[in-house]
VEXLOKE-166841 format. One record per residue (C-alpha): residue number from 1; x negated, y, z. Coordinates in Angstrom, 3 decimals. Example, Ala and Ser with C-alpha at 12.3 -4.5 7.8 and 13.67 -1.06 7.14 Angstrom:
{node 1 {-12.300 -4.500 7.800}}
{node 2 {-13.670 -1.060 7.140}}
end
This chain:
{node 1 {32.063 87.655 49.671}}
{node 2 {32.508 83.926 50.198}}
{node 3 {29.426 81.749 50.252}}
{node 4 {31.370 78.479 50.069}}
{node 5 {29.923 77.220 46.827}}
{node 6 {31.068 74.049 45.116}}
{node 7 {29.918 71.681 42.419}}
{node 8 {32.911 70.538 40.393}}
{node 9 {32.600 67.445 38.193}}
{node 10 {34.688 66.933 35.080}}
{node 11 {34.277 64.395 32.325}}
{node 12 {35.156 65.235 28.716}}
{node 13 {35.689 62.970 25.702}}
{node 14 {33.344 64.914 23.382}}
{node 15 {30.875 67.782 23.104}}
{node 16 {33.444 70.137 21.565}}
{node 17 {35.853 69.744 24.482}}
{node 18 {33.021 70.105 27.017}}
{node 19 {31.724 73.272 25.393}}
{node 20 {35.217 74.821 25.013}}
{node 21 {36.037 74.252 28.702}}
{node 22 {32.598 75.379 29.886}}
{node 23 {32.600 78.601 27.818}}
{node 24 {36.141 79.421 28.932}}
{node 25 {35.390 79.007 32.657}}
{node 26 {32.203 81.087 32.443}}
{node 27 {33.765 83.783 30.280}}
{node 28 {36.683 84.081 32.725}}
{node 29 {34.140 84.328 35.634}}
{node 30 {35.581 81.266 37.339}}
{node 31 {32.193 79.528 37.117}}
{node 32 {28.669 80.910 37.166}}
{node 33 {26.972 78.102 35.289}}
{node 34 {28.021 74.822 33.768}}
{node 35 {25.656 72.053 32.744}}
{node 36 {26.811 69.538 30.148}}
{node 37 {25.242 66.149 30.564}}
{node 38 {25.565 64.321 27.258}}
{node 39 {26.527 60.754 26.574}}
{node 40 {27.347 59.198 29.876}}
{node 41 {29.089 55.844 29.921}}
{node 42 {32.221 55.657 32.043}}
{node 43 {33.802 52.340 33.016}}
{node 44 {37.201 52.599 34.677}}
{node 45 {40.600 51.007 35.040}}
{node 46 {43.426 52.773 33.194}}
{node 47 {46.962 51.418 32.958}}
{node 48 {45.909 47.928 33.988}}
{node 49 {42.994 47.621 31.542}}
{node 50 {39.232 48.036 32.044}}
{node 51 {38.067 50.789 29.710}}
{node 52 {34.613 51.900 28.592}}
{node 53 {34.111 55.372 27.147}}
{node 54 {31.242 57.638 26.098}}
{node 55 {31.848 61.011 27.728}}
{node 56 {30.217 64.335 28.526}}
{node 57 {29.904 65.377 32.183}}
{node 58 {30.434 68.969 33.243}}
{node 59 {28.607 70.151 36.372}}
{node 60 {30.485 73.316 37.234}}
{node 61 {29.006 75.727 39.798}}
{node 62 {31.554 78.010 41.400}}
{node 63 {33.089 79.103 44.707}}
{node 64 {35.655 77.249 46.747}}
{node 65 {38.248 80.031 46.345}}
{node 66 {38.244 79.527 42.531}}
{node 67 {38.951 75.776 42.692}}
{node 68 {42.708 75.976 42.116}}
{node 69 {42.246 78.187 39.032}}
{node 70 {39.490 75.967 37.650}}
{node 71 {41.626 72.886 38.132}}
{node 72 {44.609 74.539 36.404}}
{node 73 {42.452 75.701 33.462}}
{node 74 {40.872 72.248 33.024}}
{node 75 {44.302 70.638 33.029}}
{node 76 {45.517 73.168 30.454}}
{node 77 {42.498 72.778 28.122}}
{node 78 {41.693 69.083 28.581}}
{node 79 {43.036 66.415 26.204}}
{node 80 {43.178 63.645 28.814}}
{node 81 {46.469 62.900 30.503}}
{node 82 {44.587 62.681 33.804}}
{node 83 {41.201 64.481 33.666}}
{node 84 {38.562 63.861 36.290}}
{node 85 {38.227 66.976 38.473}}
{node 86 {36.276 66.445 41.682}}
{node 87 {34.835 69.178 43.903}}
{node 88 {31.845 68.705 46.192}}
{node 89 {30.888 71.341 48.731}}
{node 90 {27.328 72.549 48.384}}
{node 91 {25.991 72.347 51.918}}
{node 92 {22.506 73.699 51.177}}
{node 93 {20.701 75.337 48.332}}
{node 94 {18.203 78.020 47.452}}
{node 95 {19.802 81.087 49.076}}
{node 96 {19.065 83.376 46.152}}
{node 97 {20.564 80.889 43.715}}
{node 98 {23.712 80.578 45.795}}
{node 99 {23.969 84.400 45.905}}
{node 100 {23.523 84.465 42.156}}
{node 101 {26.444 82.037 41.680}}
{node 102 {28.708 84.275 43.726}}
{node 103 {27.512 87.405 41.912}}
{node 104 {28.665 85.937 38.561}}
{node 105 {32.213 85.196 39.761}}
{node 106 {35.401 87.205 40.024}}
{node 107 {35.620 88.415 43.635}}
{node 108 {37.739 86.579 46.149}}
end
């Protein structure tokens, strides 16, 4: 079993989208746990304009070997033309928690 855990970040335009994506990824065992941080303000450039948006941030805990499937599912379910999907390797963490993450996922 891989122990290469990741934290994947994804912003969503509303609570409904965030919950739909989170439930799908956990149900499909692509993610062990997803936190939804409500009402963040994002400021970014899009198509030559500076935009400001209220969004929800998903903190997706998974394994590196599931990244491609998670990315594909987010792109399929997300309403944005270009959703934010960024993976960060988890270098350290409570060993039992990291084991729990892997125990919740489809095997490699």
